[in-house]
N, C-alpha and C positions, 0 to 999 in steps of 0.2 A: 498080650493081645493088643492090637492097635485099636484105639478108641474110634468108633464109627464117626462120631461128631467131629473129632479132630481131622480124620481123613477127608471128610466132606469139606471142612473149612479149607484144608490144603488144596483140594481140587478146585474149590471156588476161587481161591486166591490165584492159583495158576491160570485158571481160565480168564479171570479179570486182567491179569498181567498180559496174557497173550492178546486179548482183545485190544488192550491199550497200545500194545506194540504195533498192531495192525493199523489202528487209528492214527498213531503218530506217523507211521510210514506213509499212509495215504495223504495226511495233511502236508507232509514234506514234499510229496510228489506233486500235489496240486500247486503248492507255493513255487516250486522250481519251474513247473510248466508255465505258470503265469509270468514269472520273471523272464523266461525265454521268449514268450510271445511279445512282451513289451519291448525287449531289446531287438526284436526283428530276426532272431536266429531261428533257423529251421528246427522243427521238432522231429526228433528221430522216431522212426517207426517202432512201435512197441514190440518187444520180444515176446514169443509165445510163452504160455505158461501163466501162472497166477500173477496178478497185478503187483502184489507185494514183492515178488522176486525181481521185478524189473526196476525197483527203486534202489538207487545207490545208497549205501550206508550213510546216514547223516548224524553228525555228532549231536548229543542231547541238547547242548545249549542252543544250537542252530534250530533244532526242532521247536524248542520253546519260543525262540524269537519269532519264528514264522507262524506260530499259532496265534496270530493277532486277533483283535476284535473280541471274540467271546472267551478267550483263554484267560485263566487266572495266572498270576505270577508263578514262576517255577521255583523261586527261592522259598525260604521259610515264610509261611503265611500266618503262623500263630506265634505267641510268645514262647519263652524258654520253657521246655518241659522238665519237670522235676521228678526224680524217682524217690525223693524223700518227703514229699509234701503230704503223703497220706491219701492222695487222690490217684487213682489208676491213670496210666498214660492214655488209655482209651478215653476215659471221662474228661481228661484235660483237653484232648484233641476235640472232642465233641463240644465242650463248653466254649472253647476258644473260637472254633469255626462258627458256631451258632451265634456268638456275640458279634463277630465281624459281619455276618449276614444281617443280623438285627439292625446293626448300625449302618447298613448299606455300604460297607467297605468292600464287600464282595457283591457284585451286581447279579441280579436275576439273569440267568442264562449263561453266566460265566462258567467256563470249563475248569474243574478242579485239577490240580496237578495229578499226574498219574500216581498210582500206588507206589511204584518204585521211586519216582522223583520225590514224593512227599516223605517216604521213609528215609531216603538218603539225606534230604535237607534237614530233617529233624532228629536223626540218629536213632530211629526206632525200627522195628521189624515190619515187614510188609503185612504180616498177619494182624499187627496192632492197627495199622492204617485201614485194612479191610474192615475190621470190627468197628472202628470209629466211623468210617463212611457208611456202613450198614445202619448204625444207630442214627446217623443224620438223615438217612433216607427214611427210616421208620418214623422219625419225628417231623418229617415234612420239610426239612431244610435243603436236602439234595434229592436229585433224581438220577437213576442209573439208566443209561442208554446203551443198549446192547451193541457191542462192537465199537463204541465211541468213548466210554468212560463215565465219569460222574460230573454232573452239572448242578449249579445253584438253581433251585426251583424258582420259577418266575412268580412274584407275589401277585395277589389279586389286583386288578386295575385300581379299585377304590383305595386299597391300602397304599399302593404306590403313590397315587395322587396326594393322599393325605401326608405321606412321609416327605414329599417333595415341597410342601408348602409351609410357610410360617403362618401363625395366626394373623388374620386380616387379609390373607390371600397373596402376600408378597412372596415372590420367589427368593430363595436364598442365593447369594452370589459369593464368589471367592474361590480360593484354590480347591477346596474340597469338592465344590459343585462342579468345577471343570474336570477334575480328575476322576471323580466318582459320581456321575449323575444319579440323583436320587438319594444321596447320603443325607442322613437326618441332621438338621441344623444344630450347632452347639448353642443351646440356650438354657434357661433355668431348668426346664423340664428334662432336657438331655442330661444335665449334671445330676439332678435328683434321681432320675431313673438309673443311671449308672452307679450312683452311690449304693443302691440297693442290689447291685449285681453280686453274685456269689463268686468273688475273686479274692485271692489272698490279700490281706490288709496291707502287707508290705509293698504291694504293687498299686496302692491307692494313695499317693501323697496328697491328692486333692480332697480326701475325705474330711468330714467334719467331726469325726468321733475318734476316741482313743482305741487302741487295739483291744480285742475281746479279752486277751489274757491279762490285761491291766485291770480289768473290772473284778469286783469281789463276787464271783458267781456263787461261792459257798454261802455267803451271807444271804444272798437272794434266795437260794434254794432252801436254806433253813427257815427263812421267813415264810416262804410259800408253804412249807410243810406245817409250820405252826398255825398259819391261817386256815389251812385245810382241816385242822383238828378242832376248830371252833364249831359252835353250834351251826349246823347246816342251814337252819332257817335264816341266819344272818347273812348268808352268802347268795341266796337264790332270788331275792327280791331286788327292787330298785333301791338305789342309795338315796341320799339327800341331795337335792339340787345344788346346794351350796358346798357340799363335799363332806367327807367323813370327819366328824367333829374332833375325835382325838388327834387326827393328823393336823387339823387347823390349829388345835391347841399347841401341838408340837412346833408348828411353823411360827406361831406367836413367839415362842422362845428363841427360835432361830433368828427371826427378824430383830428381836431385842438385842441380840449380840451385835447386830449391824447398826444399832442405835435408831431403829425404825419401830415406832410404837404402833402395833396393829392388833386389835382384839380379834378373836375368832370370827365374829360377825362381819369383820372387814376383809375377810379372806374368802375367795372362791376358788375351788379346785378346777382344773381344766385337763384336757387331754394334751398335755405338753404346752410349751410356750407358743407353738404354732397356732393352736386353737385359741389361746389367750389373746394373741394379736388379732385374730379374726373377730372374736367377740367384741373387743374394744372398738375396732374399726367399724363394725356394723352398728354398734350402739351410739357412737359419737360422730359419725360422718354420714353424709348423704351424697348421692351422685353429683359430681361437679365440685365437691369440696377438695381442698388441697391437704395432703399429708406430707410432712417433711421426714426425710430419712438421712442418715449419714451417707456420705459418698467417699470411699466405698462402705458397703454395709452388707448384712446378711441378705442374700439374693431372693429367698423364697417369698418374702413379703411383697416384692415389687409386683409380681403378677397377681397375687391375691388381692392387693389393694386396687389395682387397675380393673380387676374383674368386678369390683364393687362400684365402679364408675368414678373412683377418686383420681385426682391428678397427683402423681408422685414426683416430688422435687427433691433433689439431692443437695445436702449441705456439705461442702468440702470438709473432710476430717483431717486435722493436724495431729501432731504428736501428743498434745495435751488436751485434745477435745476439738469441738467444731471451730471453724473459722467464724469468729464472732461478728466481724464486719459483714461477711456474706449472710450470716443468719439474720442480722438486723435488716439488711437491705431487702432480702427475699421475704422476710416476714411482713414488712411494710407493703410489699408488692402483692403477695399472694394471700395474706390473711389466713394462715393455715389453721386447721382444727386440731391437728395432732402433730407432735414431733417424736419420732421413735429414735431412741438413742441407746447405745451400749456405753454406759459410764465406766464399767470395769471390764478389762480384758476384751476390748473391742474386737469384733470379728470383721475383717481379717487381720488386723495389725497387732493385736494383743496389747495395745496402748490403753491408758486409763485417763479419766477426766481429772484435771487439776481443780483445786478449791477455787481459784480465781475464775476459771472458766465456768464452773458450776454456778457460782453466784450470778455471773453475767447471763447465763442461759435462763435462770429463774427470773431475772429482771426482765428479759425480753418476753418471756412467756406471760408475765403479768401485763406488760405494756401492750402486747398484741393479742392477748386473751386466747392463747392456745394451751392445750393440755399436753404435758410431757409424759410419754410412756417409756419407762426405764426398763430395758430388757437386761436382766442380770443373770442370764442362764449360766455364765461361767463363774459365778460368785465363789463357789467352793474351791476353784483352782487358784484364786488370788492368795498370795502369801502374806498379805498384810502391808500396812503403810510403811513399815520399816524397810521392806524390800522394794516396793513400788507404790509411791504415793497415789492415792485414789480417793475420790469423793463421790458418794452416792447422793443423787439429787433427792431421793426419798428421805434420807436422813436429815437433810437441811429443811425440806418442805413439810415433812411429816404427813404426807399423803393428802395434802390439800389440793395442789395443782398437779401432782405427780401420781401416776398409776404405776405401781411396781410389779414386775413379772419375774417369776423364778421357776425353776424346775430341776429335774434330776436325770434327764436323758443323757447328759454329757459325763456324769460322774457316777451314776448308780446303774441304771439299765434303761436304754432307749425303748425297749420293748414294753416297759410298764406304762409309758405314756402318762406320766403324772407331772403336771405343772400347777401353777397357782397365780392368782391375781390378788394383790393387796392394794386397797384404796379406801376412800372414805365410806362410811356406812351407807350413805345414800347411793353412791355409785355401785357398791358391792351388791346391794339389793337389786338394782336395775340389771346388773350383769348376770346375777343368778337367774333372774327371770328370763333374760335373753338366752342363757345356756339351756334352761328348761324347755324353751320353745323350739330350740334347734336340735337338741339331742336328749332331752329329758334329764338324764344324769350321767356322770362319768362312772367308770367301773370302780365300785367300792372295793373289789378284791385287790386291784392294783394299789389303791390308796391304803388299804390295810397293810399290804406288804411294805410299802415305803414307810409307813408309820412304825412298823415293827423294826425295820433296820435303823431308823433314826433314833428310836427310843431306847434301843439296847446299847448304844454307844460305840459300836464297832465302826460306824461310818467315819468318824473323825480319824481313826488310825488308817483307814483305807485311803482317805484323801491325803493324809500326810505322805503315804507311800507313793501315790500318784504324782504329787508335786515333786517329791525327791527324784523320781525316775525322769520326769521332764527336765529337772535341773541338771541331771547327770548326762543328758544327751544334747541339750540345747546348744551349748557353745561349740561342741565338737561338730555337730551337724551344720551349724552356720558356717564354720570354717571350711567344711567340705563343699558347701554350696558355693562359696566364693571361689574355691579352686576350680570348679567345673564351669564357672562363668555366670553364676547368678549374683546379682548385685543386691546386697542387703544394706540399705541405707538407714534403717530404723530397727534397732534391736531392743526389744522389750525384755525385761528380766524375768518374766513369768508368762504363763499361758502356753498353748500348744501350737499357735499359728505364727508364721512369719510371712510378711508381705514383701515379696521379692520382685526384682526387675530382671527379666530374662533377656532384654535387649532385642527382642523379636516379637512378632505377633503371636501371642500365646494361644489364640484360637487355632492357628496352624500347628503350633507345637503340640497342642492337646490332641488334635486329630492324628498326628503321627504317633503320639504315645498310645492312643487307643488301639492303633493297629498292632501294637506290641502288648496288648492287654494291660495297660497302665492308665490309671485315671488321674488327670491333672485338673486343677480348678482355675481356668483362665480369668484374668482380671476383668474382662468385659462383662461378666455375669454379676459382678459386685457393684456395678453402677446402674442406677435407673435409666441412664442413657444407653447402656448396652453397646457402647462404641468399642472398636478394636483397641486393644491395650497390650503393652509389653509386660504388664504386671501379672502375677498369679499368687494365689494363696497356697502355702506349703504347710502341711502338718508335720512337725518335727518328729512326732512319734511314729509316723508312717514312712520314714525315710531311711530305713535300715536294710533295705533290699539292694544288694550289689547291682542287680540288673537295672534298677532305676538310675543309679549313678552312671553306669555305662551308657545308658540311653542319653542322659543329659550331656555327658562329655562329648558324645558323638554329634548330637544335634547342635550344641552350642559352640562347637569347634575347639574344645579344650582337651581333646583326647591325646 
């Protein structure tokens, strides 16, 4: 017996297809009539009967070309659809189209391809497209107009105005603005927002994390179960503002291995290194003060510091650390309060600080009286001095002028949001008070889980496996990068990032990649100046998808 719901869907699809055929024919007739009027030719009298019957058959490409203005492109408008991804084709279409609308790559009012055209362009059935379009209508992304097809829903005027403007009221300029009025600017917020998008990791070479299947989810799950079996009274109240004591004791042992002496009272736990940087900046700077950062450097802190009223100045980063001459000159000029630096496995180049540069940085900090904040979030990925020489400023200074930051979001679980600050006892007390005033305490449940994983010893084996996997793909991936046209002039023997030169404006390249559901990390975001750049950061662990290589070959002219 025929399923009633299936029969209804078939009828709905047929009706939609018929309506679109009528709309296409009418659009073609209007375009042809307009062309004849412009050329001065006489318009023939209309034949009796339905208007559609009077229209001469028009090839599909011609119809698409004539549907100017509001019409969306007739070719593929989403990335490659996969039947092996575990996600249904319908959900892939919905996610991809919604993402393009969110990023203003499809404008409000644009006409979507007809069901037949979309199905043909993407190799799916008309019924799959109908179901996808219906879901997009239900979620507010599209609207269905009887007899005309599907259109991108116009956003509210306030939302559109906000999307079209940068902070400070400046309009965005450039190719994307000309081609797609209203497209959201590529800035730090844009990249962070898209890093949290639910797309396959293999399509995100600009991401800052390792693939989920590289993480030890079993260890995290076991630790969570063990914590849940503890006395419930220990889990339902506030934690200690300075952090879970057994974890701080465990961190004392971890730091001792790095030759950094820090008692538990010198350690304050945080919600990741992001919060650690925010606490330090709030405690030690005031509006108008200057903060030095590496250039290039981790982009998220630029906006955070600027929001506090600080002036952010970049210090050029070289293969073995900062440009010392520039650091000395700029320190004399600006008298900074803080200098934020990646000593080990610098983001985005994966280079590390040499001993000679480390001593010079400490000397200048003493001379110009600024505090060094050493962000060592990639600590566990470093293979040791035998593979890549590296010097930690905190090991030389022993937390007198250096504030040391660490965490586990890159190597254990980003969702746990567990980081820490190690500093002098006096500063640790001030930072714990600052933390208490801003958020009371961090989640002790997450801290207990991290303590459980660290204390049971499996974390070391996990890190060894991660480093081995990175070592196994790094050289091969870099060779492939060079074959498709990416210049790699600085190759570090460790870490997950490579800082490459694409030979073109990587903001433009990033916009093109997003149109194919791929996330790149353009170089402009890694400098506090945010100027156009040919550089971009590539995560070697996220470069295993053939579609990414095909895109780069095509766009960089090496196909």
